[in-house]
PALOFI-92562 format. One record per atom (N, C-alpha, C, O): x, y, z; residue in three letters. Coordinates in steps of 0.05 Angstrom, whole numbers, padded with zeros to 5 digits, always signed. Each point is the difference from the previous one (the first is absolute). Example, Ala and Ser with C-alpha at 12.3 -4.5 7.8 and 13.67 -1.06 7.14 Angstrom:
+00264-00114+00156ALA -00018+00024+00000ALA +00018+00024+00000ALA +00021+00000+00013ALA -00028+00021-00027SER +00016+00024+00001SER -00015+00022+00014SER +00010+00022+00004SER 
END
This chain:
+00929+00566+02914MET -00004-00004-00021MET -00017+00021-00026MET -00019+00014+00002MET +00032-00019-00021ILE -00012+00016-00024ILE -00010-00017-00030ILE +00017-00011-00014ILE -00038+00011+00008LEU -00009-00008-00015LEU -00012+00020-00021LEU -00005+00024+00000LEU +00001-00041-00017PRO -00004+00026-00030PRO -00027+00006+00006PRO -00011-00014+00018PRO -00003+00034-00031VAL -00033+00008+00000VAL -00002-00002-00022VAL +00017+00001-00017VAL -00053-00006+00014ALA -00016+00002-00027ALA -00023+00008+00020ALA -00009-00008+00022ALA +00000+00033-00045LEU -00027+00009+00000LEU -00023-00009-00006LEU +00001-00005-00024LEU -00027-00001+00035THR -00016-00012-00017THR -00025+00030-00001THR -00007+00011+00021THR +00000-00004-00041VAL -00024+00022-00001VAL -00028-00018-00020VAL +00001-00005-00024VAL -00024-00002+00045ALA -00013-00022-00005ALA -00026-00004+00017ALA -00002+00012+00021ALA -00016-00027-00032GLY -00031-00003+00014GLY +00014-00016+00029GLY +00023-00009+00002GLY -00049+00009+00022SER +00001-00012+00022SER -00019-00018-00004SER -00022+00011-00003SER +00022-00045+00002ASP -00016-00019+00002ASP -00005-00013+00021ASP +00017-00015+00009ASP -00042+00019+00004SER -00006-00010+00024SER +00001-00026+00006SER +00003-00010+00023SER -00007-00004-00046SER +00011-00032+00005SER +00014-00014+00003SER -00001-00025+00003SER +00023+00046-00004GLY +00038-00005-00002GLY +00000-00008-00016GLY +00005-00024+00005GLY -00011+00026-00035GLY +00010-00024-00019GLY +00021+00012-00023GLY +00021-00010-00010GLY -00035+00035+00007ALA +00022+00019-00025ALA +00000+00026+00011ALA -00010+00005+00021ALA +00022+00013-00036GLY +00004+00027+00011GLY +00022+00001+00010GLY +00019-00014-00006GLY -00022+00040+00032ILE +00028+00002+00014ILE +00001-00021+00017ILE +00022-00004+00011ILE -00042-00014-00003GLN +00003-00022+00015GLN +00025-00025-00010GLN +00018-00011+00014GLN -00024+00010-00043ALA +00012-00022-00003ALA +00025+00017-00020ALA +00019-00016+00000ALA -00016+00032-00010ASP +00025+00019+00003ASP +00021-00004+00022ASP +00021-00013-00005ASP -00029+00026+00033LEU +00016-00009+00025LEU +00004-00025+00001LEU +00023-00008-00003LEU -00036-00004+00007LYS +00007-00038+00000LYS +00016-00010-00018LYS +00013-00020+00006LYS -00011+00032-00035THR +00023-00011-00018THR +00031+00017+00005THR +00022-00010-00003THR -00027+00033+00010PHE +00020+00024+00004PHE +00014-00022+00034PHE +00023-00010-00002PHE -00031+00008+00017TYR +00006-00021+00020TYR +00021-00018-00009TYR +00024+00001+00006TYR -00041-00022-00026VAL +00013-00026+00000VAL +00019+00006-00024VAL +00014-00020-00004VAL -00010+00037-00011CYS +00023+00008-00020CYS +00019+00013+00011CYS +00020+00001-00014CYS -00021+00015+00044GLY +00023+00008+00007GLY +00005+00031+00005GLY +00021+00013+00004GLY -00048-00004-00006VAL -00002+00034-00002VAL -00013+00005+00018VAL -00015-00017+00010VAL +00015+00046+00002HIS -00018+00018+00013HIS -00023+00004-00011HIS +00006+00004-00024HIS -00024-00003+00025GLY -00027+00011-00009GLY -00011+00028+00007GLY -00018+00001+00017GLY +00025+00016-00026ALA -00021+00036+00000ALA -00018-00002-00015ALA +00002-00013-00021ALA -00025+00027+00031THR -00026-00008-00013THR -00008+00028-00003THR +00013+00016+00014THR -00035-00005-00032ALA -00020+00015-00009ALA -00029-00011-00013ALA -00003-00010-00021ALA -00018+00016+00042ILE -00029-00015-00011ILE -00017+00019-00012ILE -00008+00020+00012ILE +00001-00025-00038THR -00015+00019-00011THR -00035-00010-00002THR -00019+00014-00006THR +00019-00042+00013SER -00024-00002-00007SER -00006-00022+00032SER +00015-00016+00011SER -00035+00023-00006ILE -00006-00024+00025ILE -00029-00020-00012ILE -00023+00009-00004ILE +00029-00031+00000THR -00021-00012-00011THR -00011-00026+00018THR +00013-00018+00010THR -00043+00024-00008MET -00015-00021+00011MET -00010-00035-00015MET -00023-00007-00006MET +00042-00006+00006GLN +00002-00028-00010GLN +00009-00020+00016GLN +00013+00000+00021GLN -00028-00026-00039ASN +00016-00030+00017ASN +00006-00014-00023ASN +00006+00008-00022ASN -00008-00029+00029THR +00006-00021-00020THR -00017-00005-00026THR +00009-00010-00021THR -00042+00021+00028ARG -00008+00000-00021ARG -00008+00023-00017ARG -00018-00003-00017ARG +00030+00028+00020GLY -00004+00025-00017GLY +00008+00019+00020GLY +00003-00002+00024GLY +00002+00024-00043VAL -00005+00025+00014VAL -00019+00013+00003VAL -00011+00004-00021VAL -00004+00008+00043ARG -00027+00003+00015ARG +00003+00035-00007ARG -00021+00012-00002ARG +00038-00003+00001GLY +00004+00032-00004GLY +00032+00008+00003GLY +00017-00018+00002GLY -00011+00043-00003ARG +00018+00014+00000ARG -00002+00031+00005ARG -00015+00013-00014ARG +00037+00001+00040LEU +00002+00020+00001LEU +00029+00014-00008LEU +00021-00004+00011LEU -00025+00020-00031ASP +00030+00008-00009ASP +00008+00025+00021ASP -00017+00017+00008ASP +00038-00018-00002LEU +00009+00028+00012LEU +00004+00018-00017LEU +00000-00004-00025LEU +00004+00028+00039PRO +00002+00028-00009PRO +00034-00002-00026PRO +00016-00019+00004PRO -00013+00030-00016ALA +00031-00006-00011ALA +00012+00021+00017ALA +00024-00002-00003ALA -00029+00023+00021ARG +00013+00009+00020ARG +00014-00008+00021ARG +00020+00009+00009ARG -00035-00031+00001GLU +00008-00016+00015GLU +00021-00027-00010GLU +00020-00005+00014GLU -00026-00010-00036VAL +00019-00012-00011VAL +00022+00010-00005VAL +00021-00013+00000VAL -00023+00037-00007GLU +00029+00023-00001GLU +00013+00000+00027GLU +00025+00002+00002GLU -00043-00004+00022GLY +00013+00011+00024GLY +00011-00028+00009GLY +00018+00003+00017GLY -00022-00028-00022GLN +00004-00020+00004GLN +00031-00003-00013GLN +00018-00008+00014GLN -00014+00016-00045ILE +00020-00010-00015ILE +00024+00020+00016ILE +00020-00010+00009ILE -00025+00033-00008ARG +00014+00023+00010ARG +00016-00008+00030ARG +00023+00005+00007ARG -00043-00019+00007SER +00017-00003+00028SER +00008-00018+00001SER +00002-00007+00024SER +00008-00015-00044VAL +00016-00020+00000VAL +00019+00012-00018VAL +00024-00005+00002VAL -00033+00020-00022MET +00029+00005-00017MET +00024+00025+00010MET +00021+00008-00010MET -00036-00001+00033ASP +00015+00024+00017ASP +00017-00014+00015ASP +00024+00006+00000ASP -00031-00021+00010ASP +00012-00019+00025ASP +00020-00028-00007ASP +00023-00004+00009ASP -00038-00013-00028VAL +00012-00025-00007VAL +00010-00004-00025VAL -00017-00005-00017VAL +00044+00006+00009LYS +00019-00012-00028LYS -00017-00022-00012LYS +00006-00023+00007LYS -00027+00026-00024VAL -00013-00018-00021VAL +00010-00007-00013VAL +00010+00017-00015VAL -00003-00044+00007GLN +00023-00011-00018GLN -00028-00010-00032GLN +00009+00004-00023GLN -00023-00010+00024SER -00026+00001-00015SER -00027-00003+00008SER -00006-00003+00024SER -00011+00004-00042ALA -00031+00008+00003ALA -00014-00010-00020ALA +00007+00006-00023ALA -00031-00021+00028LYS -00029-00008-00010LYS -00016+00013-00002LYS -00001+00020+00015LYS -00019-00025-00034THR -00027+00009+00008THR -00021-00017-00010THR +00004-00013-00020THR -00024+00010+00033GLY -00018-00020-00002GLY -00028+00023-00009GLY +00005+00019-00016GLY -00029-00022+00027MET -00024+00005+00000MET +00003+00031+00004MET +00005+00006+00023MET -00006+00014-00041LEU -00002+00026-00001LEU -00025+00010+00003LEU -00003+00021+00013LEU -00015-00031-00021ALA -00027+00011+00006ALA -00012+00019-00019ALA -00021-00005-00011ALA +00038+00030+00007ASN -00012+00019-00020ASN +00020+00013-00015ASN +00022-00011-00003ASN -00027+00034-00009SER +00022+00014-00017SER +00001+00025+00020SER +00015+00015-00013SER -00019-00005+00030SER +00018+00011+00027SER +00017-00008+00014SER +00021+00011+00007SER -00031-00033+00000ILE +00026-00008+00013ILE +00022-00018-00019ILE +00020-00009+00012ILE -00022+00003-00040ILE +00020-00018-00015ILE +00011+00034-00006ILE +00022+00001+00011ILE -00028+00030-00025LYS +00014+00012+00004LYS +00022+00013+00022LYS +00022+00011-00004LYS -00038-00016+00030THR +00014+00011+00023THR +00026-00014+00006THR +00020+00012+00008THR -00020-00038-00012VAL +00018-00024+00004VAL +00022+00001-00023VAL +00024-00003+00004VAL -00036+00008-00029ALA +00024+00009-00022ALA +00017+00021+00003ALA +00024-00002-00005ALA -00039+00027+00016GLU +00018+00023+00011GLU +00020-00002+00018GLU +00021+00013+00001GLU -00034-00038+00019LEU +00019+00003+00025LEU +00025-00026-00010LEU +00023+00004+00009LEU -00028-00027-00025VAL +00016-00016-00013VAL +00028+00023-00018VAL +00024-00004+00005VAL -00030+00019-00019LYS +00015+00021-00009LYS +00019+00013+00022LYS +00024-00002+00002LYS -00044+00016+00016GLU +00009+00018+00021GLU +00029-00009+00013GLU +00021+00013+00003GLU -00028-00045+00005PHE +00017-00014+00017PHE +00015-00010-00015PHE +00019-00010+00011PHE -00019+00009-00042ARG +00018-00020-00015ARG +00004-00028+00005ARG +00022-00010+00005ARG -00051-00005-00006ILE -00006-00025+00012ILE +00010-00017-00031ILE -00017-00003-00017ILE +00038-00004+00013ASP +00011-00014-00028ASP -00013-00023+00003ASP -00017-00003-00017ASP +00020-00019+00034ARG -00004-00024+00005ARG -00034-00007+00003ARG -00008-00010+00021ARG -00004+00016-00036LEU -00040+00002+00003LEU -00014-00021-00015LEU -00002+00001-00024LEU -00007-00022+00040VAL -00018-00022-00014VAL -00030+00013-00005VAL -00013+00008+00019VAL +00002-00007-00043VAL -00023+00009+00000VAL -00020-00028-00001VAL +00004-00016-00018VAL -00025+00012+00039ASP -00015-00022-00009ASP -00022+00011+00000ASP -00009+00013+00019ASP -00005-00018-00047PRO -00021+00019-00005PRO -00032-00011+00010PRO -00020-00004-00014PRO +00021+00001+00033VAL -00024-00012+00012VAL -00030+00017-00004VAL -00005+00019+00014VAL -00009-00029-00031MET -00028+00009-00013MET -00023-00017+00010MET -00019+00013+00009MET +00018-00034-00008LEU -00018-00016+00009LEU +00005-00021+00023LEU +00022-00009-00005LEU -00033-00003+00027SER +00003-00020+00013SER -00004-00022-00019SER -00005+00000-00024SER +00009-00023+00046GLY +00000-00022-00013GLY -00036-00006-00001GLY -00004-00024-00005GLY -00011+00032+00007THR -00033-00006-00004THR -00006+00022-00014THR -00024+00005-00003THR +00046+00016-00012GLY -00019+00016-00015GLY -00007+00030+00012GLY -00010+00018-00014GLY +00018-00014+00040HIS -00005+00023+00009HIS +00017+00019-00011HIS +00024-00005-00002HIS -00037+00033-00006ALA +00026+00016-00013ALA +00013+00016+00017ALA -00016+00013+00014ALA +00042-00010-00010LEU +00017+00000+00022LEU +00013+00036-00009LEU +00011+00016+00015LEU -00017-00015-00038LEU +00014+00028-00012LEU -00019+00009-00019LEU -00007-00016-00017LEU -00008+00051+00016ASP -00018+00005-00008ASP +00008+00002-00036ASP +00020+00011-00010ASP -00038-00024-00003LYS +00001+00007-00025LYS +00017+00014-00017LYS +00016-00006-00017LYS -00026+00030+00029GLU +00009+00030-00008GLU +00029+00000+00004GLU +00013+00009-00019GLU +00001-00018+00038ALA +00025+00003+00010ALA +00027-00018-00020ALA +00024+00006+00002ALA -00037-00031-00022PHE +00015-00013-00012PHE +00018+00008-00012PHE +00021-00011-00003PHE -00031+00044-00010GLU +00019+00011-00025GLU +00020+00011+00019GLU +00024-00002-00004GLU -00034+00016+00026VAL +00023+00008+00017VAL +00020-00013+00006VAL +00022+00010-00002VAL -00028-00041+00015LEU +00019-00017+00006LEU +00019+00000-00014LEU +00023+00000+00007LEU -00035-00001-00034VAL +00026-00014-00030VAL +00013+00033+00004VAL +00023+00003+00010VAL -00035+00014-00015LYS +00015+00031+00001LYS +00021+00012+00020LYS +00021+00010-00009LYS -00026-00010+00033GLU +00013+00006+00025GLU +00020-00018+00014GLU +00019+00006+00015GLU -00031-00039-00025LEU +00026-00010+00018LEU +00009-00026-00018LEU +00021-00011+00005LEU -00034+00003-00024PHE +00014-00017-00013PHE +00032+00010-00009PHE +00021-00013+00004PHE -00022+00036-00014PRO +00028+00009-00001PRO +00016-00003+00021PRO +00022-00003-00011PRO -00018+00002+00033LEU +00010+00002+00029LEU +00003-00030+00006LEU +00011-00008+00020LEU -00021-00006-00037ALA +00011-00031+00013ALA +00014-00008-00010ALA +00003+00004-00024ALA +00018-00021+00042MET +00020-00020-00010MET -00017-00021-00017MET +00005-00007-00023MET -00030-00004+00042VAL -00013-00027-00019VAL -00025+00018+00013VAL -00004+00018+00016VAL -00011-00037-00038VAL -00032-00003+00004VAL -00004-00023-00001VAL +00012-00013-00017VAL -00036-00005+00043THR -00006-00017+00002THR -00026-00011-00004THR -00010-00014+00018THR -00005+00020-00042PRO -00033-00012-00001PRO -00006-00032-00005PRO +00012-00015-00015PRO -00032+00011+00028ASN -00004-00025-00012ASN -00021+00002-00031ASN -00005+00020-00014ASN -00002-00044+00011ALA -00015+00002-00034ALA -00018+00013+00003ALA -00002+00018-00017ALA -00021-00018+00038ARG -00026+00019-00004ARG +00008+00025+00001ARG -00016+00016-00011ARG +00039-00005+00024GLU +00011+00032+00007GLU +00010+00007-00026GLU -00009+00020-00010GLU +00027-00035-00003ALA +00012+00007-00025ALA -00020-00003-00021ALA +00005+00011-00022ALA -00027-00025+00024SER -00021+00011-00022SER -00014+00019+00003SER -00012+00010-00019SER +00009+00000+00051LEU -00016+00029-00011LEU +00019+00018+00002LEU -00006+00023-00002LEU +00032-00031+00004LEU +00012+00025-00011LEU +00011+00000-00024LEU +00008+00022-00005LEU -00001-00042-00017THR +00005+00005-00021THR -00030-00004-00024THR +00001+00003-00024THR -00018-00008+00035GLY -00023-00007-00012GLY +00004-00018-00016GLY -00007+00007-00022GLY +00017-00031+00023MET +00007-00025-00016MET -00019-00023+00018MET -00009+00004+00022MET +00007-00023-00035GLU -00009-00025+00014GLU +00018-00010+00007GLU +00017-00005-00017GLU -00011-00005+00044ILE +00021-00021-00002ILE -00008-00030+00014ILE -00006-00005+00023ILE +00008-00013-00045ARG -00006-00034+00002ARG +00020-00017+00010ARG -00001-00021+00013ARG +00020+00035-00022GLY +00025-00024-00001GLY +00024+00014-00002GLY -00001+00025+00001GLY +00029-00043-00005HIS +00025+00011+00002HIS +00004+00016-00018HIS +00017+00016+00008HIS -00023-00013-00030GLU +00009+00011-00025GLU -00010+00024+00001GLU +00013+00017-00011GLU -00040-00007+00026ASP -00009+00022+00012ASP +00016+00008+00014ASP +00013+00020-00006ASP -00009-00033+00030GLN +00022+00018+00023GLN +00025+00013-00021GLN +00001+00025+00003GLN +00011-00032-00014TRP +00018+00008-00017TRP -00005+00029-00011TRP +00016+00019+00002TRP -00037-00020-00014ARG -00013+00025-00016ARG -00012+00021+00019ARG -00002+00023-00009ARG -00004-00028+00033ALA -00008+00015+00018ALA +00027+00011+00014ALA +00001+00023+00008ALA +00017-00039-00005ALA +00030+00010+00016ALA +00004+00011-00014ALA +00014+00017+00010ALA -00019-00010-00042ARG +00027+00015-00012ARG -00024+00034+00002ARG +00007+00022+00008ARG -00031-00030-00016ALA -00015+00029+00007ALA +00005+00016+00023ALA +00003+00025+00002ALA -00003-00045+00018LEU +00003+00011+00023LEU +00022+00020+00011LEU +00000+00020+00015LEU +00023-00038-00030LEU +00028+00014-00007LEU -00002+00030-00006LEU +00007+00019+00014LEU -00019-00017-00039GLU -00003+00026-00015GLU -00014+00019+00019GLU -00003+00023-00007GLU -00007-00031+00030MET -00013+00022+00023MET +00016+00009+00014MET -00009+00018+00015MET +00041-00024-00012GLY +00019+00019+00010GLY +00016-00020+00024GLY +00023+00006+00008GLY -00038-00029+00001PRO +00020-00008+00024PRO +00020-00017-00015PRO -00003-00011-00022PRO +00032+00011+00042ARG +00017-00010-00003ARG +00001-00026-00018ARG +00015-00004-00020ARG -00037-00015+00034ALA -00002-00030-00002ALA -00026-00008-00002ALA -00016+00019+00002ALA +00007-00038-00004VAL -00030-00006+00003VAL +00003-00027+00004VAL +00016-00012-00013VAL -00031-00001+00030VAL -00015-00032+00006VAL -00028-00012+00004VAL -00010-00005+00022VAL -00002-00001-00049VAL -00018-00010-00001VAL -00006-00027+00015VAL +00003-00021-00012VAL -00009+00022+00030LYS -00007-00028+00018LYS -00018-00022-00016LYS -00020+00006-00013LYS +00030-00028+00016GLY -00025-00020-00013GLY -00016-00016+00018GLY -00011-00020-00009GLY +00007+00030+00041GLY -00014-00015+00009GLY -00031-00008+00001GLY -00010-00019+00011GLY -00002+00041-00025HIS -00016-00002-00007HIS -00011-00021-00033HIS -00021+00003-00012HIS +00036-00015+00007LEU +00005-00005-00024LEU -00001-00029-00006LEU +00010-00012+00019LEU -00017-00003-00037GLU +00004-00033+00003GLU +00034-00002+00002GLU +00017+00015-00010GLU -00015-00036+00023ALA +00027-00013+00005ALA +00014-00004-00030ALA -00014-00008-00019ALA +00042+00015+00018VAL +00021-00021-00024VAL +00010-00015+00012VAL +00015+00003+00020VAL -00025-00026-00035ASN +00020-00028+00010ASN +00001+00003+00034ASN +00020-00002+00013ASN -00039+00005-00006GLY +00000+00009+00030GLY +00013+00011+00018GLY +00008-00007+00022GLY -00005+00029-00035HIS +00013+00025+00009HIS -00014+00025+00005HIS -00016+00003-00019HIS +00013+00012+00032SER -00004+00032-00002SER +00020+00010-00009SER +00022-00004+00011SER -00024+00022-00035ILE +00019+00018-00012ILE -00004+00028-00001ILE -00019+00010-00013ILE +00039+00005+00026ASP +00000+00030-00004ASP +00020+00008-00019ASP +00022-00010-00005ASP -00038+00034-00007VAL +00021+00004-00027VAL +00006+00032+00010VAL -00016+00016+00008VAL +00050-00011-00012TYR +00012+00017+00002TYR +00015+00008-00019TYR +00015-00015-00013TYR -00019+00049+00009VAL +00010+00010-00019VAL +00019+00033+00002VAL -00015+00014+00012VAL +00032-00003-00017ASP +00010+00022+00005ASP +00010+00014-00027ASP -00011-00006-00021ASP +00032+00024+00021SER -00002+00013-00028SER +00020-00025-00012SER -00001-00003-00025SER +00017-00013+00037GLN +00019-00013-00014GLN -00001-00036-00007GLN +00016-00015-00013GLN -00041+00010+00027ARG -00006-00031-00004ARG -00026-00001+00016ARG -00008+00019+00012ARG -00003-00042-00012GLY -00013-00017+00009GLY +00004-00029+00009GLY +00020-00011-00009GLY -00035-00002+00025GLU +00005-00022+00009GLU -00026-00015+00014GLU -00020+00015+00004GLU +00019-00039+00004GLU -00023-00010+00010GLU +00006-00013+00035GLU +00014-00020+00003GLU -00024+00031+00014ILE +00009-00014+00024ILE -00026-00022+00006ILE -00024+00005-00002ILE +00038-00029+00011ALA -00027-00021+00004ALA +00002-00018+00036ALA +00017-00001+00018ALA -00035-00008-00020ALA +00004-00002+00025ALA -00028-00028-00001ALA -00018+00004-00016ALA +00018-00026+00030PRO -00021-00019+00000PRO -00029+00009+00010PRO -00002+00010+00022PRO -00015-00015-00035LYS -00029+00011+00002LYS -00008-00017+00028LYS +00000-00025-00001LYS -00008+00041+00026VAL -00004-00013+00023VAL -00037+00000-00010VAL -00009+00013-00018VAL -00003-00029+00033GLU -00028-00007-00011GLU -00011+00004+00026GLU +00003-00018+00017GLU -00018+00041-00011THR -00019+00009+00025THR -00008+00022-00006THR +00010+00014-00018THR -00034-00004+00038VAL -00017+00015-00013VAL +00010+00018+00023VAL -00019+00016+00004VAL +00038-00011+00012ASN +00004+00013+00019ASN +00034+00021-00008ASN +00024-00003+00008ASN -00036+00020-00025THR +00014+00017-00014THR +00001+00025+00004THR +00016+00013-00013THR -00037+00001+00036HIS +00004+00023+00010HIS +00029+00014+00012HIS +00016-00011+00015HIS -00014+00037-00025GLY +00026+00014+00000GLY +00023-00008-00018GLY +00019+00016+00002GLY -00014-00038-00022THR +00018-00002-00020THR +00017+00018-00006THR +00025+00000+00001THR -00049+00024-00013GLY +00011+00016-00009GLY +00018+00013+00015GLY +00024+00000-00007GLY -00032+00013+00031CYS +00009+00018+00018CYS +00026-00016+00013CYS +00020+00012+00008CYS -00023-00036-00006VAL +00028-00014+00008VAL +00024+00000-00018VAL +00024+00000+00007VAL -00034-00001-00034PHE +00020-00003-00019PHE +00009+00027-00003PHE +00025+00001-00002PHE -00039+00027+00002SER +00007+00026-00005SER +00022+00002+00024SER +00023+00007-00004SER -00031-00013+00026ALA +00011+00009+00025ALA +00019-00018+00001ALA +00014+00005+00020ALA -00006-00023-00030ALA +00022-00022+00007ALA +00031+00011-00025ALA +00023-00006+00004ALA -00035+00024-00029ILE +00011+00012-00019ILE +00013+00022+00016ILE +00024+00002+00000ILE -00036+00013+00013ALA +00009+00021+00010ALA +00015-00008+00026ALA +00020+00015+00002ALA -00020-00029+00013ALA +00014-00005+00026ALA +00033-00011-00010ALA +00020+00004+00013ALA -00023-00015-00033PHE +00028-00017-00015PHE +00016+00026-00011PHE +00025+00002-00003PHE -00047+00021-00004LEU +00019+00025-00015LEU +00004+00016+00013LEU +00010+00020-00009LEU -00018-00024+00042ALA +00013+00023+00019ALA +00022-00016+00006ALA +00020+00015+00003ALA -00015-00035-00001LYS +00020-00022+00001LYS +00027+00003-00013LYS +00021-00009+00009LYS -00024+00020-00028GLY +00010+00009-00014GLY +00016-00023-00032GLY +00022+00000-00012GLY -00044-00014+00009TRP -00010-00016-00019TRP -00004+00013-00033TRP -00015+00019-00005TRP +00031-00034-00013GLU -00009+00009-00024GLU -00028-00014-00005GLU -00008-00021+00011GLU -00008+00042-00034LEU -00025-00007+00003LEU -00011-00019-00013LEU -00024-00001+00002LEU +00041-00023-00022GLU -00012-00028-00011GLU +00006-00022+00024GLU -00013-00021+00000GLU +00034+00026+00023ARG +00005-00014+00017ARG -00015+00003+00022ARG -00001-00019+00015ARG -00012+00042-00010ALA -00024+00012+00020ALA -00028-00013-00014ALA -00016-00010+00015ALA +00011+00010-00041LEU -00019-00013-00012LEU -00001-00040+00006LEU -00018-00014+00010LEU +00045+00006-00020ARG -00009-00023+00003ARG +00004-00013+00029ARG -00004-00023+00007ARG +00011+00043+00008GLY -00009+00006+00032GLY -00023-00006+00011GLY -00006-00020+00013GLY -00012+00041-00021ALA -00022+00001+00000ALA -00014-00022-00008ALA -00012-00010+00019ALA +00009-00002-00038LYS -00005-00021-00023LYS -00002-00029+00034LYS -00017-00017+00007LYS +00041+00023+00004LEU +00001-00020+00013LEU -00026-00013+00023LEU -00015-00019+00007LEU +00031+00056+00001VAL -00026+00009+00034VAL -00028-00007-00004VAL -00015-00013+00013VAL +00010+00028-00040VAL -00035-00009-00005VAL -00008-00030+00000VAL -00017-00010+00015VAL +00032-00001-00033THR -00006-00028-00007THR -00001-00020+00030THR -00016-00018+00005THR +00037+00028+00009SER +00007-00013+00030SER -00031+00006+00010SER -00016-00016+00008SER +00015+00041-00009ALA -00023+00012+00022ALA -00025-00008-00012ALA -00021+00004+00013ALA +00018-00018-00041ILE -00031-00007-00009ILE -00002-00032+00014ILE -00021-00012+00007ILE +00047+00003-00007LYS -00003-00032+00006LYS +00003+00001+00029LYS +00004-00022+00010LYS -00004+00046+00008SER +00000+00000+00030SER -00028+00013+00003SER +00000+00014+00020SER -00026-00013-00034SER -00020+00025-00004SER -00010-00013+00029SER +00007-00022+00010SER -00031+00045+00001LEU -00022-00006+00032LEU -00021-00011-00014LEU -00007+00012-00020LEU -00006-00037+00029ASP -00026-00007-00003ASP -00016+00019+00020ASP -00009-00011+00021ASP +00005+00043-00025ILE -00010+00011+00023ILE -00030+00015-00017ILE -00001+00011-00023ILE -00022-00015+00042GLY -00020+00018-00014GLY -00017-00025-00029GLY +00005-00023-00009GLY -00020+00039+00005GLU -00017-00018-00019GLU +00001+00005-00030GLU -00012-00013-00017GLU +00030+00035+00013GLY +00015+00009-00032GLY +00025-00008+00000GLY +00012-00007+00021GLY +00000+00008-00044PRO +00033-00007-00010PRO +00007+00023+00025PRO -00007+00024+00004PRO +00027-00048+00011GLY +00018+00012+00019GLY +00023+00008+00005GLY +00013-00015-00015GLY +00008+00034+00028PRO +00020+00009-00014PRO +00018-00010-00002PRO -00001-00020+00014PRO +00028+00022-00029VAL +00026-00011+00003VAL +00014+00001+00022VAL -00011+00009+00020VAL +00038-00019-00018HIS +00006-00004+00026HIS +00030+00006-00005HIS +00011-00022+00004HIS +00007+00039-00009PRO +00024+00003-00004PRO +00011-00004+00021PRO -00008+00011+00021PRO +00032-00031-00022LEU +00020-00007+00016LEU +00036+00004-00004LEU +00005+00005-00024LEU +00014-00006+00038PRO +00013+00006-00001PRO +00011-00020-00018PRO -00011-00022+00002PRO +00035+00023-00023LEU +00025-00024-00013LEU +00020+00002-00003LEU +00016+00014-00013LEU -00014-00031+00027ASP +00040-00011+00001ASP +00010+00010-00030ASP +00021+00012+00001ASP -00027-00014-00015GLU +00011+00001-00028GLU -00003+00025-00011GLU +00009+00002-00023GLU -00023+00024+00035LEU +00001+00027-00003LEU +00017+00014+00024LEU -00003+00024+00004LEU +00017-00035+00009ARG +00019+00017+00021ARG +00025+00008-00008ARG +00017-00014-00010ARG -00017+00040+00017ASP +00028+00007-00009ASP +00021-00014+00011ASP +00023+00005-00006ASP 
END
């Protein structure tokens, strides 16, 4: 049996709800094999992040090289990159191995506000990695940190998306899950150099949203690995993450994890 392969470069979540763990679950339900490079080990549960241990950049490099020297990788995504050294290393390897289908999820804060990216690394992320990305997928809080704009609603999403596009990626999605629903829908704003559009889905009312960003970006990477065009991959990922929120788990005392499931309508 042959499956497409997607690589995730991200942090490990000890509670199993986000990061590498969420990415692998998502890759599986989307029908691709997942390879990994762990950047940081986080100590966390549903109530928050208690600490993190960032791996040396050379160890992250070793993981990526081990995969790329042996396995044909069709796409990759980045999540938590932790610091400037890791970002620079990942960017160099993306260029060296010519990873064209790259999804950059600029993980900067946990859902409870714990820093997952050193502040001095913000500019390095934009300078080194954004120009290599097929698509960048910040939520409203991350887009605000990256652009300096206050994002309160739908029009702000559009302004932020256009500003982020000027930073070099081929496309941007500013997610709307943290914002007020529009006519009962969660709306993501997509822009590229040619056009812009909205991707909407009914907003699911639940506190169990841990890992939504990871699932969304991992699903995009999975569908890109299968050869889908970006627009189709984005719409498929929106279906995956909406389903995962509907199926979210009541685990622990804080916000539980979303739970991605296979979807018949997304089978090839």
